[in-house]
DOTORTI-319692 format. One record per atom (N, C-alpha, C): residue in three letters; chain; atom name; x, y, z. Coordinates in pm, 1 decimal, padded with zeros to 6 digits, always signed. Each point is the difference from the previous one (the first is absolute). Example, Ala and Ser with C-alpha at 12.3 -4.5 7.8 and 13.67 -1.06 7.14 Angstrom:
ALA/A/N/+01319.0/-00569.0/+00780.0
ALA/A/CA/-00089.0/+00119.0/+00000.0
ALA/A/C/+00090.0/+00120.0/+00000.0
SER/A/N/-00035.0/+00105.0/-00072.0
SER/A/CA/+00082.0/+00119.0/+00006.0
SER/A/C/-00077.0/+00109.0/+00073.0
This chain:
MET/A/N/-11339.4/-01845.3/-07948.7
MET/A/CA/+00019.6/-00095.3/-00044.0
MET/A/C/-00159.3/-00064.8/-00089.5
ALA/A/N/-00093.9/+00028.6/+00023.7
ALA/A/CA/-00117.9/-00044.3/-00046.3
ALA/A/C/-00028.4/+00057.8/-00109.8
ARG/A/N/+00060.4/+00113.8/-00046.5
ARG/A/CA/-00002.3/+00064.8/-00161.5
ARG/A/C/+00052.1/-00070.6/-00108.6
PRO/A/N/+00154.6/-00022.2/+00025.1
PRO/A/CA/+00052.4/-00111.7/-00107.4
PRO/A/C/-00072.3/-00146.8/+00002.4
VAL/A/N/-00039.6/-00034.5/+00101.8
VAL/A/CA/-00088.1/-00140.6/-00041.5
VAL/A/C/-00114.8/-00005.1/-00076.9
GLY/A/N/-00056.5/+00123.7/+00036.4
GLY/A/CA/-00149.4/+00057.0/-00066.0
GLY/A/C/+00011.2/+00020.4/-00151.8
LYS/A/N/+00124.8/+00076.2/-00009.0
LYS/A/CA/+00054.1/+00025.3/-00128.7
LYS/A/C/+00019.9/-00134.8/-00120.5
TRP/A/N/+00089.9/-00086.5/+00080.7
TRP/A/CA/+00027.5/-00144.6/-00081.1
TRP/A/C/-00137.1/-00063.4/-00015.5
LEU/A/N/-00065.8/-00004.6/+00101.9
LEU/A/CA/-00118.5/-00091.0/-00014.3
LEU/A/C/-00063.4/+00085.0/-00086.4
VAL/A/N/-00042.4/+00083.9/-00026.9
VAL/A/CA/-00061.9/+00055.3/-00097.4
VAL/A/C/+00026.4/-00010.9/-00156.7
GLY/A/N/+00172.4/+00000.1/-00011.8
GLY/A/CA/+00038.5/-00016.5/-00092.1
GLY/A/C/-00016.2/-00131.4/-00061.4
GLY/A/N/+00012.2/-00085.8/+00093.1
GLY/A/CA/-00004.0/-00165.2/-00041.0
GLY/A/C/-00128.0/-00038.3/-00030.7
LEU/A/N/-00101.9/+00068.7/+00078.3
LEU/A/CA/-00146.4/-00037.2/-00061.4
LEU/A/C/-00038.9/+00060.6/-00122.8
VAL/A/N/+00057.5/+00125.0/-00032.3
VAL/A/CA/-00011.4/+00037.7/-00145.8
VAL/A/C/+00084.0/-00095.7/-00096.2
ALA/A/N/+00097.2/-00001.8/+00035.8
ALA/A/CA/+00091.6/-00137.9/-00095.6
ALA/A/C/-00073.2/-00120.2/-00042.3
LEU/A/N/-00066.2/-00065.3/+00142.0
LEU/A/CA/-00069.8/-00121.3/-00016.9
LEU/A/C/-00129.2/+00043.2/-00080.7
GLY/A/N/-00059.3/+00105.5/+00009.8
GLY/A/CA/-00144.4/+00046.3/-00090.3
GLY/A/C/+00068.1/-00003.4/-00137.5
VAL/A/N/+00081.0/+00078.1/-00027.2
VAL/A/CA/+00069.2/+00006.3/-00162.7
VAL/A/C/+00024.8/-00168.9/-00038.1
ALA/A/N/+00061.2/-00068.8/+00078.0
ALA/A/CA/+00016.7/-00144.4/-00040.3
ALA/A/C/-00119.1/-00103.7/-00020.2
LEU/A/N/-00093.2/+00035.5/+00062.5
LEU/A/CA/-00117.9/-00081.3/+00022.3
LEU/A/C/-00062.4/+00067.2/-00141.9
THR/A/N/-00001.1/+00107.4/-00009.4
THR/A/CA/-00075.7/+00042.7/-00151.4
THR/A/C/+00050.7/-00048.4/-00094.7
VAL/A/N/+00129.4/+00038.4/-00029.9
VAL/A/CA/+00083.7/-00086.3/-00095.3
VAL/A/C/-00048.6/-00145.7/-00009.0
ALA/A/N/+00022.6/-00113.1/+00114.6
ALA/A/CA/-00023.2/-00109.3/-00033.7
ALA/A/C/-00153.3/-00048.2/-00047.0
GLY/A/N/-00082.0/+00098.8/+00063.1
GLY/A/CA/-00121.7/-00023.2/-00050.5
GLY/A/C/-00044.1/+00014.2/-00131.9
ARG/A/N/+00051.8/+00122.0/-00029.4
ARG/A/CA/-00008.0/+00026.3/-00166.2
ARG/A/C/+00060.3/-00128.0/-00104.2
ALA/A/N/+00114.6/-00030.0/+00062.5
ALA/A/CA/+00071.8/-00124.1/-00042.8
ALA/A/C/-00081.6/-00107.1/-00044.1
TYR/A/N/-00079.6/-00029.2/+00112.3
TYR/A/CA/-00110.1/-00124.0/+00019.8
TYR/A/C/-00110.4/+00048.9/-00080.2
LEU/A/N/-00058.9/+00077.5/+00015.4
LEU/A/CA/-00132.1/+00050.0/-00086.9
LEU/A/C/+00059.0/-00006.3/-00134.8
THR/A/N/+00090.1/+00009.0/-00026.6
THR/A/CA/+00052.5/+00020.2/-00162.2
THR/A/C/+00006.7/-00111.2/-00067.2
ALA/A/N/+00095.7/-00095.6/+00086.4
ALA/A/CA/+00001.6/-00154.0/-00021.3
ALA/A/C/-00135.5/-00060.5/-00023.0
ARG/A/N/-00064.1/+00017.4/+00123.8
ARG/A/CA/-00119.0/-00077.9/-00003.5
ARG/A/C/-00100.1/+00052.5/-00134.8
THR/A/N/-00007.8/+00131.9/-00034.2
THR/A/CA/-00091.6/+00045.1/-00097.4
THR/A/C/+00041.7/-00060.6/-00141.3
GLU/A/N/+00167.4/-00019.8/-00019.8
GLU/A/CA/+00046.1/-00084.0/-00117.8
GLU/A/C/-00031.4/-00106.4/-00002.8
ARG/A/N/+00014.0/-00078.3/+00082.8
ARG/A/CA/-00049.5/-00153.0/+00046.7
ARG/A/C/-00139.8/-00036.1/-00046.7
GLU/A/N/-00089.1/+00099.9/+00054.2
GLU/A/CA/-00157.3/+00016.6/-00031.1
GLU/A/C/-00019.9/+00022.3/-00139.2
ARG/A/N/+00062.4/+00101.5/-00056.4
ARG/A/CA/-00004.6/-00000.3/-00143.8
ARG/A/C/+00036.1/-00112.3/-00106.9
LEU/A/N/+00121.9/-00064.3/+00061.9
LEU/A/CA/+00020.2/-00127.7/-00073.0
LEU/A/C/-00105.7/-00099.1/+00002.3
GLU/A/N/-00054.3/+00003.9/+00101.4
GLU/A/CA/-00131.9/-00140.7/+00012.8
GLU/A/C/-00123.7/+00040.8/-00082.1
VAL/A/N/-00017.9/+00114.4/-00045.0
VAL/A/CA/-00109.5/+00064.7/-00079.0
VAL/A/C/-00021.2/-00118.6/-00106.3
PRO/A/N/+00087.3/-00008.9/-00107.4
PRO/A/CA/-00029.8/-00098.3/-00113.9
PRO/A/C/-00057.5/-00132.1/+00051.1
ARG/A/N/+00081.7/-00039.9/+00094.7
ARG/A/CA/-00022.9/-00166.8/+00070.3
ARG/A/C/-00132.7/+00000.0/+00006.1
TRP/A/N/-00064.5/+00086.5/+00126.8
TRP/A/CA/-00153.0/+00037.8/+00046.5
TRP/A/C/-00082.7/+00018.3/-00148.9
ILE/A/N/+00051.0/+00087.8/-00088.7
ILE/A/CA/-00082.0/-00030.2/-00083.8
ILE/A/C/-00023.2/-00125.4/-00106.4
GLU/A/N/+00095.1/-00057.7/-00004.2
GLU/A/CA/-00015.7/-00126.8/-00082.4
GLU/A/C/-00113.3/-00099.3/+00096.6
GLU/A/N/+00036.9/+00018.9/+00134.4
GLU/A/CA/-00074.3/-00104.3/+00092.7
GLU/A/C/-00180.3/+00034.1/-00027.9
LEU/A/N/-00037.6/+00117.8/-00036.6
LEU/A/CA/-00094.5/+00056.4/+00013.9
LEU/A/C/-00083.0/-00105.2/-00133.3
LYS/A/N/+00066.9/-00049.3/-00099.6
LYS/A/CA/-00039.0/-00082.0/-00114.2
LYS/A/C/-00022.7/-00146.8/+00038.7
SER/A/N/+00034.0/-00036.2/+00096.3
SER/A/CA/+00023.0/-00143.0/+00038.7
SER/A/C/-00153.5/-00055.2/+00004.6
PRO/A/N/-00006.4/-00114.7/-00047.9
PRO/A/CA/-00169.5/-00068.8/+00026.1
PRO/A/C/-00045.8/-00035.2/+00153.7
ASP/A/N/+00132.5/+00000.1/+00068.1
ASP/A/CA/-00045.3/-00012.3/+00166.3
ASP/A/C/-00057.8/+00148.4/+00071.5
ALA/A/N/-00109.0/-00031.8/+00031.6
ALA/A/CA/-00042.7/+00108.4/+00058.6
ALA/A/C/+00081.2/+00073.4/+00125.6
ARG/A/N/+00004.6/-00098.1/+00082.5
ARG/A/CA/+00085.4/+00009.7/+00144.2
ARG/A/C/+00128.3/+00091.2/-00065.8
THR/A/N/+00103.2/-00051.4/-00120.5
THR/A/CA/+00123.4/+00097.1/-00032.1
THR/A/C/-00070.9/+00122.6/-00078.3
ARG/A/N/-00099.8/+00018.6/-00035.2
ARG/A/CA/-00047.5/+00121.3/-00052.0
ARG/A/C/-00022.8/+00114.1/+00114.8
LEU/A/N/-00055.3/-00092.1/+00106.2
LEU/A/CA/-00040.9/+00125.4/+00114.6
LEU/A/C/+00123.8/+00033.7/+00087.0
THR/A/N/+00094.2/-00096.9/-00019.4
THR/A/CA/+00128.9/+00022.1/+00083.1
THR/A/C/+00084.4/+00133.8/-00089.0
ALA/A/N/-00001.5/-00031.1/-00137.4
ALA/A/CA/+00059.8/+00111.4/-00052.0
ALA/A/C/-00070.1/+00126.3/-00006.8
ALA/A/N/-00135.0/-00014.1/+00003.7
ALA/A/CA/-00083.5/+00107.5/-00002.2
ALA/A/C/+00047.5/+00098.9/+00151.9
HIS/A/N/-00000.4/-00097.5/+00104.9
HIS/A/CA/+00036.8/+00080.0/+00153.9
HIS/A/C/+00154.4/+00057.2/-00011.7
ARG/A/N/+00064.6/-00060.2/-00043.5
ARG/A/CA/+00161.7/+00040.9/-00007.0
ARG/A/C/+00016.8/+00090.3/-00093.0
LEU/A/N/-00071.2/+00034.0/-00063.0
LEU/A/CA/+00011.6/+00115.3/-00101.2
LEU/A/C/-00067.3/+00115.9/+00052.6
GLY/A/N/-00110.8/-00018.6/+00086.6
GLY/A/CA/-00043.1/+00120.4/+00106.2
GLY/A/C/+00084.7/+00024.9/+00071.8
ASP/A/N/+00072.2/-00106.5/+00054.8
ASP/A/CA/+00095.3/+00033.5/+00109.8
ASP/A/C/+00092.0/+00097.6/-00013.1
LEU/A/N/+00049.4/-00002.1/-00147.5
LEU/A/CA/+00101.7/+00069.5/-00055.1
LEU/A/C/-00025.3/+00135.2/+00001.3
GLY/A/N/-00124.2/+00054.9/+00014.6
GLY/A/CA/-00061.1/+00137.0/+00020.6
GLY/A/C/+00042.7/+00076.9/-00172.8
ALA/A/N/+00067.3/+00102.9/+00016.1
ALA/A/CA/+00024.9/+00076.6/-00128.1
ALA/A/C/+00105.9/-00085.8/-00084.0
ALA/A/N/+00104.9/-00055.5/+00104.7
ALA/A/CA/+00119.1/-00094.2/-00045.0
ALA/A/C/-00090.4/-00077.3/-00139.3
GLY/A/N/-00147.9/-00068.7/+00012.4
GLY/A/CA/-00043.7/-00076.7/-00096.5
GLY/A/C/-00090.1/+00104.2/-00096.0
ALA/A/N/+00020.8/+00104.5/-00018.7
ALA/A/CA/-00073.6/+00061.5/-00111.0
ALA/A/C/-00012.6/-00025.9/-00108.5
THR/A/N/+00126.3/-00062.7/-00057.6
THR/A/CA/-00000.9/-00037.5/-00141.3
THR/A/C/-00071.8/-00138.8/+00001.2
ALA/A/N/-00083.0/-00051.1/+00102.7
ALA/A/CA/-00078.0/-00127.6/-00057.6
ALA/A/C/-00112.7/+00033.7/+00005.3
ALA/A/N/-00039.7/+00141.1/+00025.1
ALA/A/CA/-00180.4/+00028.0/-00017.1
ALA/A/C/-00030.7/-00029.5/-00139.1
PRO/A/N/+00062.2/-00019.4/-00128.5
PRO/A/CA/-00094.1/-00063.0/-00112.9
PRO/A/C/-00001.2/-00148.9/+00052.4
ALA/A/N/+00071.4/-00091.1/+00058.1
ALA/A/CA/-00009.1/-00092.2/+00010.0
ALA/A/C/-00107.5/-00059.3/+00091.5
LEU/A/N/-00016.3/+00070.5/+00082.2
LEU/A/CA/-00110.6/-00011.9/+00110.3
LEU/A/C/-00139.6/+00054.7/-00057.2
ARG/A/N/+00002.8/+00068.6/-00080.7
ARG/A/CA/-00107.3/+00046.8/-00040.8
ARG/A/C/-00057.9/-00103.6/-00099.6
ALA/A/N/+00117.0/-00076.2/-00085.7
ALA/A/CA/-00057.3/-00116.4/-00084.6
ALA/A/C/-00053.4/-00112.7/+00063.4
VAL/A/N/+00005.3/+00010.0/+00152.8
VAL/A/CA/-00061.5/-00134.8/+00063.2
VAL/A/C/-00117.5/+00062.8/+00101.2
GLU/A/N/-00033.0/+00106.3/-00020.7
GLU/A/CA/-00121.4/+00085.4/+00070.0
GLU/A/C/-00110.5/-00121.1/+00024.8
HIS/A/N/-00024.2/-00070.5/-00138.4
HIS/A/CA/-00129.8/-00076.3/-00017.6
HIS/A/C/+00009.6/-00123.2/+00040.1
ASP/A/N/+00127.1/-00061.3/+00091.1
ASP/A/CA/+00042.1/-00121.5/+00012.5
ASP/A/C/-00109.1/-00081.6/+00049.0
PRO/A/N/-00018.8/-00146.1/-00011.0
PRO/A/CA/-00140.9/-00123.0/-00006.7
PRO/A/C/+00005.7/+00024.7/+00180.1
ASP/A/N/+00102.7/+00017.4/+00096.7
ASP/A/CA/+00043.1/-00037.9/+00105.7
ASP/A/C/-00056.0/+00147.8/+00068.8
PRO/A/N/-00100.7/-00011.5/+00089.8
PRO/A/CA/-00048.1/+00154.7/+00048.7
PRO/A/C/+00114.2/+00049.6/+00099.1
LEU/A/N/+00105.3/-00136.6/+00099.3
LEU/A/CA/+00067.5/+00073.7/+00041.9
LEU/A/C/+00140.0/+00043.8/-00063.8
VAL/A/N/+00016.9/-00017.8/-00087.5
VAL/A/CA/+00093.0/+00045.2/-00129.2
VAL/A/C/-00056.2/+00130.2/-00036.8
ARG/A/N/-00086.3/+00015.2/-00009.0
ARG/A/CA/-00076.5/+00155.5/-00065.4
ARG/A/C/+00009.3/+00099.9/+00117.2
GLU/A/N/-00004.9/-00029.7/+00124.5
GLU/A/CA/-00026.4/+00059.0/+00137.9
GLU/A/C/+00142.9/+00028.3/+00022.9
ALA/A/N/+00107.1/-00106.1/-00036.8
ALA/A/CA/+00143.8/+00048.4/+00029.2
ALA/A/C/+00070.5/+00079.8/-00086.9
VAL/A/N/-00052.4/+00006.2/-00156.5
VAL/A/CA/+00048.4/+00063.2/-00108.7
VAL/A/C/-00065.9/+00156.6/+00035.6
ALA/A/N/-00107.0/+00010.3/+00014.9
ALA/A/CA/-00080.1/+00131.4/+00028.8
ALA/A/C/+00091.3/+00069.8/+00118.5
GLY/A/N/+00029.1/-00065.0/+00120.7
GLY/A/CA/+00097.3/+00074.9/+00097.3
GLY/A/C/+00144.1/+00052.5/-00043.1
ALA/A/N/+00046.9/-00123.3/-00101.7
ALA/A/CA/+00143.3/+00026.1/-00031.2
ALA/A/C/-00007.4/+00100.6/-00075.3
LEU/A/N/-00100.7/+00031.6/-00092.3
LEU/A/CA/-00007.3/+00116.9/-00115.4
LEU/A/C/-00025.9/+00136.4/+00099.0
ARG/A/N/-00050.3/-00007.8/+00121.9
ARG/A/CA/-00040.4/+00132.7/+00073.6
ARG/A/C/+00183.3/+00002.4/+00053.4
ARG/A/N/+00057.8/-00091.3/+00037.1
ARG/A/CA/+00152.7/+00048.7/+00084.2
ARG/A/C/+00080.2/+00005.8/-00088.9
VAL/A/N/-00003.4/-00021.2/-00106.3
VAL/A/CA/+00132.5/+00049.8/-00113.8
VAL/A/C/-00022.0/+00100.1/-00064.7
GLY/A/N/-00164.9/+00052.8/-00006.8
GLY/A/CA/-00031.1/+00130.1/-00039.3
GLY/A/C/-00053.8/-00015.8/-00125.2
GLY/A/N/-00070.6/-00144.8/-00055.6
GLY/A/CA/-00021.2/+00029.1/-00119.6
GLY/A/C/-00145.3/-00046.8/+00011.7
GLY/A/N/-00069.9/+00042.8/+00091.2
GLY/A/CA/-00151.1/-00007.9/+00020.1
GLY/A/C/-00068.9/+00121.4/-00112.8
ARG/A/N/-00141.4/-00032.7/-00018.5
ARG/A/CA/-00053.6/+00101.8/-00085.8
ARG/A/C/-00052.2/+00092.6/+00087.9
């Protein structure tokens, strides 16, 4: 009697693992697509006259990691921002998006 239950349990665990893998991939794909669509917004925010807005934009682009790689040229354009916190955030973002030198 223990044998059929064991086979059933293993089969159920395998099916659960497959379902979780598929769901995880779908989530990551949707998240990556959503992040990719945010890149132009954050690039535009880098041009703001407000330092806090530029700082937030640099952080958000860095948070995207490789998904924000297309922002590397815009980040490099503000590497010499007058605000030291923005410069620091831009340097970190460049490292995280893979656009560092």
